N, C-alpha and C positions, 0 to 999 in steps of 0.2 A: 644038652641045648638047656641052657638055662633061662630061665625069664625072671625081671625086675619087674616090680613093682612099689613105685615110688607115695608117699601120704604123709599126710599134716602140715601139708602147704597150706595157704591163709592170708589175711590181710589183718597186719597187725600195725597197732603206729610205733614210730622210731622211737628206739629204745626200750621196746617191746623184745619176747623170745619166742619162738617156736622151736617145731621139735621134728625132723624130718626124719621117717622110716622108708629104710628099704627090705622089701622079703624077697628075698628068693627063695626060687623054686626047680627041682635039678640035684643032680649030684657036686657033691665034691666042694659045698659053700666054704669050708674052712680049709681050703688048699688052695685059693687064690685071693691074692689082692681086689680090691676097690677103691670107686675114687669117686667124689663129687666135684659135678660138671655143675653149670647155670647159663644160661643162656638170655639175654636181655635184648628188646627190641633194637631191628637193624646192632645188633652187633654180634661180634664172633663167640660158639661155643667156648667160655673161659674154667681155665682147672680152678678150683676151688680147694679140696683136701682130698687127701688117701690115706689108706688104709693097709697095715701088713696084712698076712691070710691070718698070721695067730692074731694080732691084734696090737703086738706089743711096738710098734715103729708108725709114727705118723708122720703126714708132712702136711707144711696150710701153705695157701697162697698171703702172702704179704697183707693183700686186702681184707683177713678175716681173721690172720692168725691175733690171738689172746679174744677174741669174743666167740668163734666157730670150735665147737670142740667134735669130734668125729670118734667112734667108737662100732662094735660089732657086738652079736650076741651068736657065737655061733650055736651051740646049741638051738639058737631060736632060727640059724638061718636067717638075722636079720641084721642089714645095717642101721645106724643114728645120725642124726649128723644137729649138736642140738646149738641152735644160732640163739645169741643173747648182743647186746646193746643195738638189734637190730637198728639200719638206715636207709633211708629213699633207694640209694645207690645199691643197693643188696636188693631190689625188685628183680623179679627176672621167674622163668622156668630151671626147676634145678631138678638132673636128671644124675642118678647114679647110675656106675659102670664098670663090669669083671673085667679087672688088666689082663691083655695077653704077655705074653711075651716073658719074659724072666726076671725083669727088674721089677720089683714091686712098687715106681712107682713111675708114671710119668707127666709131665702138664701137659703131652699134647694129644688130645680127645679122639686120634686117631691109633693111639696104644690102647686102646682100649675095646672092648668087644662087649655088646649083651647087653645094649643099652634098656634101660625102664622109661618108660610114658614121661615121666615126666610129670610133676606136680609144684601150682605157679604159688609164689610165694609174691605178696606185693604189702608195701611196707608206706605210710604216713605219712604226711610231715606236720 
């Protein structure tokens, strides 16, 4: 069993920065890949970024590439999402999730299990 808890969301002006955290409990954090997703009102959940179990591989959605950085600290069983140059279109609830299956990332949220409760990010213009 894995429990994930996101934190770090909030209200920020366009151009600002936020750092999200995803704290994991349960065994084996260093053995599984993870990802960040987001969901805006009235829209489907969309992939944001993914990171391999060691942290050596990362993958980003085109919409956040160059602005967001995903990382993890396996000793602290925590994953992060550093978000810079935020835009109003980044406003959403952000979720972290544990990747299932053999490949280390997927854009499909159905290939992730054990989701956190989400943290709200609001970017004002």
